[in-house]
TIMI-2910 file (N, C-alpha, C, CB; in pm, 1 decimal, decimal comma, always signed):
<rs>
+----------+----------+----------+----------+----------+----------+----------+----------+----------+----------+----------+----------+------+
!      n_x !      n_y !      n_z !     ca_x !     ca_y !     ca_z !      c_x !      c_y !      c_z !     cb_x !     cb_y !     cb_z ! resn !
+----------+----------+----------+----------+----------+----------+----------+----------+----------+----------+----------+----------+------+
!   +107,9 !   -111,9 !     +9,3 !    +14,4 !     +1,4 !    +25,6 !    +78,4 !   +142,2 !     -4,8 !    -39,9 !     +0,1 !   +170,2 !  Met !
!    +57,5 !   +238,9 !    -91,6 !   +148,7 !   +333,4 !    -92,2 !   +105,3 !   +465,6 !     +2,8 !   +171,2 !   +365,9 !   -238,2 !  Thr !
!   +189,5 !   +514,7 !    +59,1 !   +157,8 !   +599,6 !   +118,8 !   +152,1 !   +739,4 !    +83,9 !   +208,9 !   +580,8 !   +194,7 !  Lys !
!     -3,4 !   +805,9 !   +104,9 !    -11,8 !   +970,7 !    +52,0 !    +69,9 !  +1013,3 !    +97,1 !   -117,3 !  +1064,2 !    +78,2 !  Lys !
!   +128,4 !  +1126,8 !    +40,2 !   +199,8 !  +1250,5 !    +89,6 !    +65,5 !  +1348,4 !   +178,3 !   +277,2 !  +1343,5 !    -68,0 !  Pro !
!   +122,3 !  +1402,1 !   +265,9 !    +40,0 !  +1474,4 !   +343,5 !    +24,7 !  +1583,1 !   +278,1 !    +78,2 !  +1495,1 !   +468,7 !  Phe !
!    -92,6 !  +1688,7 !   +240,0 !   -161,3 !  +1794,3 !   +154,8 !   -254,8 !  +1870,2 !   +232,9 !   -235,5 !  +1735,5 !    +36,9 !  Leu !
!   -193,1 !  +1998,7 !   +240,8 !   -302,2 !  +2089,2 !   +339,0 !   -431,8 !  +2095,8 !   +286,4 !   -262,6 !  +2244,6 !   +358,9 !  Ile !
!   -434,3 !  +2084,1 !   +124,7 !   -563,1 !  +2047,1 !    -17,8 !   -643,0 !  +1961,0 !   +109,9 !   -494,1 !  +1910,4 !   -215,1 !  Lys !
!   -574,9 !  +1823,9 !   +128,4 !   -690,2 !  +1705,2 !   +152,3 !   -713,3 !  +1716,9 !   +279,1 !   -653,9 !  +1549,5 !   +121,1 !  Asp !
!   -637,1 !  +1795,6 !   +373,8 !   -725,4 !  +1806,0 !   +504,8 !   -762,2 !  +1877,3 !   +514,2 !   -701,8 !  +1796,6 !   +608,7 !  Arg !
!   -767,5 !  +2035,1 !   +389,4 !   -857,6 !  +2073,2 !   +431,5 !  -1022,2 !  +2018,3 !   +367,8 !   -819,1 !  +2198,3 !   +424,5 !  Leu !
!  -1024,4 !  +1930,0 !   +295,7 !  -1104,3 !  +1874,5 !   +240,0 !  -1199,7 !  +1767,2 !   +394,9 !  -1013,2 !  +1797,7 !   +105,4 !  Lys !
!  -1114,3 !  +1700,8 !   +422,0 !  -1159,6 !  +1643,6 !   +532,1 !  -1262,6 !  +1727,2 !   +593,4 !  -1055,6 !  +1615,8 !   +617,9 !  Ser !
!  -1260,9 !  +1846,0 !   +643,2 !  -1283,8 !  +1946,4 !   +692,9 !  -1447,6 !  +1945,8 !   +641,9 !  -1178,7 !  +2058,0 !   +653,0 !  Phe !
!  -1473,4 !  +1958,9 !   +538,9 !  -1564,5 !  +1970,7 !   +433,5 !  -1665,6 !  +1842,1 !   +427,2 !  -1482,0 !  +1988,0 !   +301,8 !  Ser !
!  -1621,7 !  +1743,2 !   +490,2 !  -1668,0 !  +1604,3 !   +553,1 !  -1762,4 !  +1628,3 !   +632,2 !  -1570,5 !  +1525,7 !   +628,9 !  Tyr !
!  -1637,6 !  +1625,5 !   +729,0 !  -1710,5 !  +1627,4 !   +853,6 !  -1861,5 !  +1765,2 !   +888,3 !  -1570,8 !  +1648,8 !   +962,4 !  Ala !
!  -1823,2 !  +1887,7 !   +816,4 !  -1943,1 !  +1995,7 !   +787,0 !  -2096,8 !  +1886,9 !   +712,6 !  -1862,7 !  +2141,5 !   +637,7 !  Phe !
!  -2062,0 !  +1836,6 !   +577,2 !  -2146,0 !  +1706,1 !   +539,7 !  -2216,4 !  +1636,5 !   +628,6 !  -2072,9 !  +1610,7 !   +489,8 !  Gln !
!  -2166,5 !  +1570,6 !   +752,3 !  -2208,9 !  +1505,1 !   +841,6 !  -2247,6 !  +1599,2 !   +957,9 !  -2118,8 !  +1408,4 !   +867,5 !  Gly !
!  -2230,5 !  +1721,5 !   +945,9 !  -2288,0 !  +1780,5 !  +1064,8 !  -2444,1 !  +1834,3 !   +994,5 !  -2174,9 !  +1916,5 !  +1134,7 !  Phe !
!  -2414,3 !  +1891,8 !   +868,4 !  -2577,4 !  +1880,4 !   +807,5 !  -2680,4 !  +1798,5 !   +821,5 !  -2584,4 !  +1868,4 !   +694,3 !  Lys !
!  -2568,5 !  +1636,5 !   +775,4 !  -2691,6 !  +1499,8 !   +824,8 !  -2757,4 !  +1489,3 !   +965,1 !  -2617,2 !  +1346,2 !   +821,9 !  Val !
!  -2641,0 !  +1511,8 !  +1040,0 !  -2685,0 !  +1501,5 !  +1153,9 !  -2808,7 !  +1609,5 !  +1205,4 !  -2568,4 !  +1506,3 !  +1225,9 !  Leu !
!  -2825,1 !  +1729,4 !  +1197,4 !  -2910,3 !  +1809,2 !  +1210,2 !  -3009,1 !  +1827,8 !  +1111,4 !  -2858,0 !  +1901,0 !  +1234,2 !  Ile !
!  -2995,0 !  +1738,9 !   +996,1 !  -3136,0 !  +1748,6 !   +888,3 !  -3195,1 !  +1683,8 !   +942,4 !  -3146,4 !  +1707,6 !   +741,2 !  Gly !
!  -3134,7 !  +1512,0 !   +940,7 !  -3239,1 !  +1433,8 !   +957,9 !  -3231,9 !  +1360,8 !  +1134,4 !  -3229,2 !  +1320,7 !   +824,6 !  Asn !
!  -3176,3 !  +1405,6 !  +1207,9 !  -3184,8 !  +1352,1 !  +1364,4 !  -3241,6 !  +1469,4 !  +1452,8 !  -3024,4 !  +1305,8 !  +1429,0 !  Glu !
!  -3354,9 !  +1440,2 !  +1467,5 !  -3462,2 !  +1515,3 !  +1542,6 !  -3366,2 !  +1539,1 !  +1715,6 !  -3640,5 !  +1394,9 !  +1548,5 !  His !
!  -3288,4 !  +1388,1 !  +1778,7 !  -3256,2 !  +1440,4 !  +1916,7 !  -3108,3 !  +1523,3 !  +1877,9 !  -3239,4 !  +1299,1 !  +2045,5 !  Asn !
!  -3057,0 !  +1487,4 !  +1787,1 !  -2938,1 !  +1655,6 !  +1790,1 !  -3012,5 !  +1755,3 !  +1786,0 !  -2824,6 !  +1695,6 !  +1651,9 !  Ala !
!  -3108,7 !  +1787,5 !  +1714,7 !  -3158,9 !  +1937,7 !  +1719,7 !  -3213,4 !  +1950,4 !  +1848,2 !  -3270,1 !  +1980,1 !  +1609,0 !  Arg !
!  -3247,7 !  +1859,4 !  +1911,8 !  -3277,1 !  +1881,0 !  +2080,1 !  -3196,1 !  +1907,6 !  +2142,5 !  -3319,3 !  +1788,7 !  +2156,7 !  Ile !
!  -3053,0 !  +1835,4 !  +2071,9 !  -2949,2 !  +1846,4 !  +2167,1 !  -2860,2 !  +1979,6 !  +2170,1 !  -2864,7 !  +1733,0 !  +2144,6 !  His !
!  -2870,6 !  +2046,7 !  +2035,6 !  -2865,5 !  +2147,7 !  +1944,7 !  -2910,7 !  +2281,2 !  +2077,8 !  -2987,1 !  +2112,8 !  +1790,4 !  Ile !
!  -3039,2 !  +2252,8 !  +2073,5 !  -3152,0 !  +2325,3 !  +2144,1 !  -3078,2 !  +2363,1 !  +2284,7 !  -3299,8 !  +2223,3 !  +2164,3 !  Phe !
!  -3085,0 !  +2248,2 !  +2344,4 !  -3012,6 !  +2275,0 !  +2516,1 !  -2906,3 !  +2352,3 !  +2498,4 !  -2949,0 !  +2134,6 !  +2607,1 !  Ala !
!  -2773,4 !  +2307,7 !  +2421,1 !  -2645,3 !  +2338,3 !  +2426,2 !  -2664,3 !  +2513,7 !  +2385,1 !  -2549,8 !  +2230,7 !  +2316,9 !  Ala !
!  -2790,7 !  +2536,9 !  +2333,9 !  -2752,8 !  +2691,0 !  +2321,7 !  -2835,6 !  +2782,4 !  +2424,4 !  -2785,2 !  +2745,9 !  +2164,7 !  Ile !
!  -2944,2 !  +2655,8 !  +2487,0 !  -2988,4 !  +2756,9 !  +2656,0 !  -2823,7 !  +2739,7 !  +2775,7 !  -3190,1 !  +2630,7 !  +2779,9 !  Ile !
!  -2763,7 !  +2631,7 !  +2736,7 !  -2691,7 !  +2615,6 !  +2866,0 !  -2556,1 !  +2736,1 !  +2824,9 !  -2637,1 !  +2421,9 !  +2898,3 !  Ala !
!  -2526,2 !  +2780,2 !  +2710,4 !  -2431,0 !  +2874,1 !  +2657,2 !  -2472,5 !  +3014,1 !  +2673,7 !  -2406,9 !  +2848,0 !  +2517,7 !  Ile !
!  -2604,3 !  +3034,0 !  +2685,2 !  -2680,4 !  +3164,6 !  +2736,1 !  -2725,4 !  +3166,7 !  +2895,7 !  -2820,2 !  +3180,3 !  +2645,3 !  Ile !
!  -2718,4 !  +3066,1 !  +2943,0 !  -2740,6 !  +3004,5 !  +3096,1 !  -2581,3 !  +3071,0 !  +3150,8 !  -2760,4 !  +2784,2 !  +3104,9 !  Ala !
!  -2458,5 !  +3047,8 !  +3088,8 !  -2362,4 !  +3044,0 !  +3117,7 !  -2302,4 !  +3170,0 !  +3159,6 !  -2318,1 !  +2987,1 !  +3039,6 !  Gly !
!  -2369,8 !  +3273,1 !  +3022,4 !  -2305,1 !  +3370,9 !  +3017,9 !  -2372,7 !  +3456,2 !  +3126,0 !  -2295,6 !  +3419,3 !  +2886,1 !  Ile !
!  -2485,7 !  +3429,5 !  +3100,3 !  -2605,8 !  +3497,6 !  +3242,1 !  -2563,8 !  +3530,0 !  +3374,6 !  -2722,6 !  +3391,4 !  +3290,4 !  Ala !
!  -2509,5 !  +3408,1 !  +3377,0 !  -2504,9 !  +3360,8 !  +3512,2 !  -2331,5 !  +3367,6 !  +3586,6 !  -2570,2 !  +3195,6 !  +3500,8 !  Leu !
!  -2263,6 !  +3410,6 !  +3459,3 !  -2103,0 !  +3421,3 !  +3471,9 !  -2048,0 !  +3295,2 !  +3519,6 !  -2053,9 !  +3536,0 !  +3574,7 !  Lys !
!  -2041,7 !  +3188,2 !  +3478,5 !  -1998,3 !  +3056,5 !  +3485,5 !  -1845,2 !  +3073,5 !  +3509,4 !  -2037,5 !  +2972,4 !  +3354,8 !  Ile !
!  -1763,0 !  +2994,9 !  +3585,4 !  -1632,1 !  +3026,7 !  +3583,6 !  -1546,5 !  +2953,5 !  +3465,3 !  -1581,3 !  +2995,1 !  +3718,2 !  Ser !
!  -1408,3 !  +2984,7 !  +3480,3 !  -1334,7 !  +2877,9 !  +3328,0 !  -1352,4 !  +2714,6 !  +3371,1 !  -1111,5 !  +2908,2 !  +3299,2 !  Ser !
!  -1357,1 !  +2640,6 !  +3444,4 !  -1349,8 !  +2498,2 !  +3470,1 !  -1501,6 !  +2482,3 !  +3457,7 !  -1276,3 !  +2448,2 !  +3618,0 !  Leu !
!  -1576,6 !  +2563,1 !  +3524,7 !  -1726,9 !  +2527,1 !  +3407,7 !  -1770,7 !  +2526,3 !  +3304,3 !  -1809,9 !  +2567,8 !  +3405,8 !  Glu !
!  -1692,0 !  +2652,8 !  +3241,1 !  -1713,2 !  +2663,7 !  +3080,2 !  -1661,5 !  +2520,4 !  +3012,8 !  -1614,7 !  +2804,1 !  +3010,7 !  Trp !
!  -1550,0 !  +2482,1 !  +3089,4 !  -1466,8 !  +2357,4 !  +3028,0 !  -1572,6 !  +2222,2 !  +2997,3 !  -1336,2 !  +2306,9 !  +3152,2 !  Ile !
!  -1674,1 !  +2245,7 !  +3135,4 !  -1749,7 !  +2154,3 !  +3180,2 !  -1837,9 !  +2138,6 !  +3108,1 !  -1787,5 !  +2165,7 !  +3284,7 !  Ile !
!  -1905,0 !  +2227,1 !  +3039,0 !  -2031,5 !  +2262,6 !  +2989,0 !  -1983,2 !  +2256,1 !  +2818,4 !  -2092,4 !  +2426,2 !  +3058,1 !  Val !
!  -1894,0 !  +2256,8 !  +2760,7 !  -1840,1 !  +2261,5 !  +2608,5 !  -1808,6 !  +2166,9 !  +2609,6 !  -1742,7 !  +2343,7 !  +2551,9 !  Ile !
!  -1724,9 !  +2069,6 !  +2708,6 !  -1701,5 !  +1929,1 !  +2666,4 !  -1811,4 !  +1842,4 !  +2649,6 !  -1621,1 !  +1866,7 !  +2753,3 !  Val !
!  -1875,7 !  +1848,1 !  +2763,0 !  -2059,3 !  +1800,2 !  +2772,1 !  -2098,6 !  +1824,7 !  +2618,9 !  -2184,0 !  +1925,7 !  +2897,3 !  Ser !
!  -2144,6 !  +1966,5 !  +2622,1 !  -2209,4 !  +1985,7 !  +2465,9 !  -2123,6 !  +1855,1 !  +2341,5 !  -2159,8 !  +2192,3 !  +2404,6 !  Ile !
!  -2010,1 !  +1880,1 !  +2345,7 !  -1952,6 !  +1824,7 !  +2217,6 !  -1977,8 !  +1695,5 !  +2237,5 !  -1803,4 !  +1850,9 !  +2185,5 !  Phe !
!  -1949,9 !  +1604,0 !  +2367,4 !  -1965,6 !  +1486,9 !  +2414,3 !  -2131,0 !  +1444,3 !  +2326,2 !  -1956,8 !  +1496,6 !  +2597,6 !  Leu !
!  -2220,1 !  +1512,2 !  +2404,8 !  -2321,0 !  +1461,2 !  +2343,1 !  -2381,2 !  +1443,6 !  +2238,3 !  -2370,6 !  +1481,8 !  +2372,2 !  Val !
!  -2305,7 !  +1564,0 !  +2122,5 !  -2308,7 !  +1544,6 !  +1981,6 !  -2234,1 !  +1469,3 !  +1900,3 !  -2298,2 !  +1637,0 !  +1935,8 !  Leu !
!  -2094,6 !  +1427,7 !  +2005,6 !  -2028,4 !  +1328,4 !  +1944,6 !  -2123,3 !  +1165,8 !  +1920,1 !  -1896,0 !  +1316,8 !  +2040,8 !  Ala !
!  -2169,0 !  +1183,0 !  +2054,4 !  -2230,3 !  +1034,8 !  +2075,9 !  -2350,3 !  +1002,4 !  +1990,1 !  -2278,5 !  +1013,7 !  +2226,6 !  Ala !
!  -2392,1 !  +1122,3 !  +1959,0 !  -2538,6 !  +1110,7 !  +1871,0 !  -2493,8 !  +1103,2 !  +1741,3 !  -2651,0 !  +1241,7 !  +1881,8 !  Glu !
!  -2399,7 !  +1169,9 !  +1712,7 !  -2348,6 !  +1115,3 !  +1569,9 !  -2298,8 !  +1001,4 !  +1505,3 !  -2272,2 !  +1168,1 !  +1541,8 !  Ala !
!  -2233,8 !   +920,1 !  +1647,0 !  -2155,3 !   +790,2 !  +1597,4 !  -2252,9 !   +714,2 !  +1629,9 !  -2011,5 !   +744,2 !  +1660,3 !  Phe !
!  -2403,4 !   +752,4 !  +1727,1 !  -2549,3 !   +684,0 !  +1715,1 !  -2596,1 !   +676,5 !  +1561,4 !  -2667,6 !   +776,5 !  +1803,6 !  Asn !
!  -2609,5 !   +770,2 !  +1528,2 !  -2664,1 !   +773,5 !  +1397,4 !  -2604,8 !   +734,8 !  +1313,1 !  -2696,0 !   +868,2 !  +1357,5 !  Ser !
!  -2471,6 !   +733,4 !  +1270,3 !  -2386,5 !   +654,4 !  +1201,8 !  -2398,9 !   +505,3 !  +1166,7 !  -2288,1 !   +667,8 !  +1261,5 !  Ala !
!  -2438,9 !   +424,5 !  +1316,0 !  -2399,0 !   +300,0 !  +1338,6 !  -2584,4 !   +273,7 !  +1297,1 !  -2309,6 !   +258,2 !  +1514,4 !  Leu !
!  -2669,1 !   +362,1 !  +1320,4 !  -2797,5 !   +276,4 !  +1283,4 !  -2793,6 !   +318,6 !  +1129,0 !  -2958,7 !   +321,3 !  +1375,5 !  Glu !
!  -2732,4 !   +397,8 !  +1087,1 !  -2753,5 !   +388,0 !   +942,1 !  -2677,2 !   +290,5 !   +844,8 !  -2729,8 !   +511,8 !   +895,9 !  Tyr !
!  -2564,9 !   +260,2 !   +902,1 !  -2464,9 !   +115,0 !   +909,9 !  -2552,5 !    -42,5 !   +921,1 !  -2358,5 !   +128,2 !  +1074,1 !  Leu !
!  -2619,2 !    +18,5 !   +978,2 !  -2742,0 !   -144,2 !  +1045,4 !  -2846,7 !    -93,2 !   +929,2 !  -2845,5 !   -140,1 !  +1282,1 !  Cys !
!  -2908,3 !    -29,2 !   +918,2 !  -2986,2 !    -43,3 !   +826,4 !  -2964,2 !    -41,9 !   +662,2 !  -3056,6 !    +34,2 !   +861,8 !  Asn !
!  -2802,5 !    -20,5 !   +627,5 !  -2802,8 !    -74,4 !   +524,1 !  -2720,6 !   -213,6 !   +517,5 !  -2765,7 !    +19,9 !   +442,8 !  Phe !
!  -2673,5 !   -246,4 !   +609,0 !  -2612,5 !   -449,0 !   +602,9 !  -2736,1 !   -482,7 !   +612,4 !  -2498,7 !   -546,9 !   +752,1 !  Val !
!  -2882,8 !   -421,6 !   +678,7 !  -2971,1 !   -506,6 !   +721,4 !  -3087,8 !   -505,0 !   +727,2 !  -2955,0 !   -529,6 !   +801,0 !  Ser !
!  -3137,5 !   -434,0 !   +603,5 !  -3245,2 !   -337,9 !   +596,9 !  -3396,2 !   -422,8 !   +651,5 !  -3251,9 !   -277,6 !   +425,7 !  Pro !
!  -3401,5 !   -563,0 !   +651,2 !  -3510,0 !   -606,1 !   +732,7 !  -3485,4 !   -620,6 !   +848,0 !  -3563,0 !   -707,3 !   +701,3 !  Gln !
!  -3551,5 !   -647,6 !   +985,4 !  -3607,2 !   -662,6 !  +1066,6 !  -3472,0 !   -785,9 !  +1083,5 !  -3768,9 !   -673,9 !  +1051,8 !  Tyr !
!  -3379,7 !   -759,9 !  +1202,1 !  -3276,8 !   -890,9 !  +1261,7 !  -3270,6 !   -832,9 !  +1429,3 !  -3073,6 !   -898,3 !  +1165,3 !  His !
!  -3294,9 !   -934,9 !  +1506,4 !  -3308,2 !   -938,2 !  +1631,0 !  -3145,0 !   -880,7 !  +1697,6 !  -3360,9 !  -1094,7 !  +1666,9 !  Glu !
!  -3035,2 !   -908,2 !  +1585,8 !  -2903,8 !   -890,5 !  +1632,3 !  -2884,0 !   -692,6 !  +1625,6 !  -2785,6 !   -997,9 !  +1513,0 !  Leu !
!  -2905,1 !   -670,0 !  +1505,3 !  -2910,4 !   -532,9 !  +1468,4 !  -3012,6 !   -452,5 !  +1547,9 !  -2939,0 !   -522,9 !  +1325,2 !  Ile !
!  -3096,3 !   -529,6 !  +1597,5 !  -3150,7 !   -439,2 !  +1742,2 !  -3106,7 !   -431,8 !  +1784,7 !  -3221,5 !   -442,5 !  +1827,0 !  Lys !
!  -3067,8 !   -515,4 !  +1886,0 !  -2954,0 !   -515,4 !  +2009,9 !  -2809,3 !   -368,9 !  +1960,5 !  -2861,9 !   -731,7 !  +2009,8 !  Lys !
!  -2779,0 !   -414,1 !  +1866,8 !  -2643,7 !   -347,5 !  +1814,4 !  -2758,1 !   -185,9 !  +1815,9 !  -2554,7 !   -430,9 !  +1612,0 !  Ile !
!  -2883,3 !   -130,3 !  +1798,4 !  -2910,1 !     -7,7 !  +1804,6 !  -2939,2 !     -4,1 !  +1877,8 !  -2961,8 !    +49,6 !  +1748,3 !  Lys !
!  -2968,3 !    -75,0 !  +1981,2 !  -3057,0 !    -35,2 !  +2108,2 !  -2964,0 !    +64,7 !  +2195,1 !  -3103,8 !   -180,3 !  +2206,6 !  Asp !
!  -2813,5 !    -15,7 !  +2228,9 !  -2696,2 !    -51,5 !  +2314,3 !  -2636,9 !    +96,9 !  +2226,2 !  -2606,1 !   -241,9 !  +2296,6 !  Leu !
!  -2641,8 !   +130,0 !  +2086,5 !  -2569,3 !   +237,0 !  +2091,6 !  -2692,9 !   +351,0 !  +2084,0 !  -2453,2 !   +236,7 !  +1973,5 !  Ser !
!  -2785,3 !   +309,6 !  +2105,7 !  -2864,2 !   +432,7 !  +2173,7 !  -2825,8 !   +472,7 !  +2342,5 !  -3035,1 !   +388,1 !  +2167,0 !  Ala !
!  -2854,1 !   +379,9 !  +2400,6 !  -2823,4 !   +388,9 !  +2531,3 !  -2677,4 !   +451,5 !  +2540,4 !  -2837,6 !   +250,7 !  +2597,0 !  Leu !
!  -2590,4 !   +411,8 !  +2478,6 !  -2444,9 !   +484,6 !  +2497,1 !  -2457,5 !   +671,3 !  +2475,5 !  -2326,2 !   +408,0 !  +2355,5 !  Ala !
!  -2561,6 !   +689,0 !  +2395,6 !  -2583,8 !   +853,2 !  +2372,7 !  -2646,6 !   +908,4 !  +2484,0 !  -2676,3 !   +893,8 !  +2246,6 !  Ala !
!  -2770,1 !   +772,5 !  +2527,9 !  -2828,0 !   +879,9 !  +2655,0 !  -2761,6 !   +848,5 !  +2789,9 !  -3004,4 !   +863,2 !  +2685,2 !  Leu !
!  -2663,8 !   +782,3 !  +2790,7 !  -2536,9 !   +774,0 !  +2910,2 !  -2474,4 !   +917,5 !  +2935,4 !  -2397,6 !   +666,8 !  +2855,4 !  Phe !
!  -2434,2 !   +936,6 !  +2793,2 !  -2375,7 !  +1072,4 !  +2779,8 !  -2500,9 !  +1209,4 !  +2808,0 !  -2307,8 !  +1075,2 !  +2611,3 !  Ile !
!  -2568,8 !  +1195,4 !  +2737,5 !  -2686,0 !  +1266,1 !  +2779,2 !  -2711,1 !  +1297,8 !  +2898,6 !  -2780,4 !  +1213,7 !  +2749,7 !  Ala !
!  -2754,5 !  +1193,7 !  +3004,2 !  -2769,4 !  +1200,7 !  +3149,5 !  -2653,1 !  +1266,0 !  +3237,5 !  -2788,9 !  +1063,2 !  +3194,7 !  Ile !
!  -2523,1 !  +1228,5 !  +3153,7 !  -2402,2 !  +1306,6 !  +3251,5 !  -2404,4 !  +1433,2 !  +3219,2 !  -2245,5 !  +1261,0 !  +3234,5 !  Ala !
!  -2416,5 !  +1495,1 !  +3081,6 !  -2418,7 !  +1617,4 !  +3076,6 !  -2531,7 !  +1685,5 !  +3140,9 !  -2406,7 !  +1646,0 !  +2959,3 !  Ala !
!  -2644,9 !  +1666,1 !  +3145,0 !  -2781,7 !  +1706,1 !  +3174,7 !  -2737,7 !  +1746,0 !  +3402,1 !  -2929,3 !  +1518,4 !  +3110,6 !  Phe !
!  -2675,3 !  +1594,0 !  +3421,9 !  -2655,4 !  +1625,1 !  +3581,3 !  -2526,6 !  +1737,0 !  +3570,9 !  -2607,8 !  +1461,6 !  +3687,8 !  Val !
!  -2438,5 !  +1730,0 !  +3465,4 !  -2298,4 !  +1820,4 !  +3494,1 !  -2365,8 !  +1961,3 !  +3527,0 !  -2176,3 !  +1833,8 !  +3342,0 !  Ser !
!  -2515,7 !  +1976,3 !  +3407,0 !  -2546,9 !  +2127,7 !  +3380,6 !  -2596,6 !  +2141,1 !  +3536,3 !  -2677,1 !  +2170,4 !  +3240,0 !  Gly !
!  -2668,0 !  +2036,1 !  +3620,9 !  -2747,6 !  +2067,9 !  +3690,6 !  -2692,1 !  +2090,9 !  +3826,2 !  -2838,7 !  +1988,1 !  +3677,8 !  Leu !
!  -2583,6 !  +2034,6 !  +3842,9 !  -2439,6 !  +2068,9 !  +3925,2 !  -2370,0 !  +2227,4 !  +3931,5 !  -2320,7 !  +1974,6 !  +3849,5 !  Ile !
!  -2372,8 !  +2247,8 !  +3759,3 !  -2328,5 !  +2401,0 !  +3795,5 !  -2440,7 !  +2482,9 !  +3781,1 !  -2212,4 !  +2463,7 !  +3702,7 !  Ile !
!  -2546,3 !  +2491,5 !  +3700,8 !  -2709,2 !  +2584,2 !  +3730,1 !  -2764,0 !  +2616,0 !  +3861,4 !  -2837,6 !  +2504,4 !  +3676,3 !  Phe !
!  -2767,1 !  +2526,6 !  +3875,2 !  -2886,0 !  +2473,8 !  +4006,3 !  -2837,1 !  +2583,1 !  +4147,8 !  -2853,0 !  +2249,3 !  +4064,9 !  Leu !
!  -2718,8 !  +2520,5 !  +4135,1 !  -2704,6 !  +2636,0 !  +4261,1 !  -2702,6 !  +2783,8 !  +4257,9 !  -2587,0 !  +2619,9 !  +4323,4 !  Pro !
!  -2670,7 !  +2840,7 !  +4152,8 !  -2650,4 !  +2952,8 !  +4055,4 !  -2805,6 !  +3051,2 !  +4071,7 !  -2621,4 !  +2877,1 !  +3878,2 !  Lys !
!  -2914,7 !  +2940,6 !  +4030,1 !  -2989,8 !  +2942,6 !  +3957,2 !  -3083,6 !  +2978,1 !  +4143,7 !  -2999,0 !  +2803,1 !  +3829,5 !  Ile !
!  -3114,0 !  +2919,4 !  +4233,0 !  -3139,2 !  +2920,3 !  +4366,3 !  -3045,3 !  +3040,6 !  +4414,9 !  -3111,1 !  +2775,7 !  +4433,8 !  Ile !
!  -2936,6 !  +3024,5 !  +4416,1 !  -2885,5 !  +3163,4 !  +4508,1 !  -2970,6 !  +3291,8 !  +4432,6 !  -2680,5 !  +3196,0 !  +4494,1 !  Asn !
!  -2979,0 !  +3331,3 !  +4317,0 !  -3033,4 !  +3430,7 !  +4266,5 !  -3167,0 !  +3415,2 !  +4313,0 !  -3014,6 !  +3441,5 !  +4130,2 !  Ile !
!  -3282,6 !  +3321,8 !  +4302,2 !  -3425,8 !  +3315,3 !  +4365,0 !  -3353,7 !  +3353,6 !  +4506,1 !  -3526,9 !  +3146,7 !  +4353,6 !  Cys !
!  -3307,9 !  +3311,0 !  +4601,9 !  -3305,9 !  +3335,2 !  +4680,0 !  -3301,9 !  +3493,5 !  +4768,5 !  -3247,3 !  +3262,6 !  +4675,1 !  Val !
!  -3230,8 !  +3526,4 !  +4676,9 !  -3133,1 !  +3653,8 !  +4730,6 !  -3248,0 !  +3772,3 !  +4641,7 !  -2912,2 !  +3647,4 !  +4656,3 !  Asn !
!  -3355,6 !  +3710,1 !  +4591,5 !  -3428,5 !  +3815,6 !  +4474,0 !  -3542,2 !  +3914,9 !  +4562,8 !  -3531,1 !  +3706,3 !  +4331,5 !  Tyr !
+----------+----------+----------+----------+----------+----------+----------+----------+----------+----------+----------+----------+------+
</rs>
């Protein structure tokens, strides 16, 4: 196998593939749109509540982990549907496990958000 040379043009092209994937994710996956909406709310809340740098890191990493998990889940579902268009019990288990992984990450992000934002919101309400 011949090794391809490193070319900036090829690296830039790989970004276009990633952006195409983002369009597929947002255009076709309802849960991804819900996650984007939640991310926008978290960013607005972070700005309004003046969260710390560490809290921002947690929020940003959580947002991108959830979106990455949703992308992996969707990619695996597309692959399963391509390989086995008809119902198959093993394909169902693969899809269910993939969905569970995305759900686990979304729950972790939600709990992290509660830990970061809830005390600040309670403090505002108590001092209002």
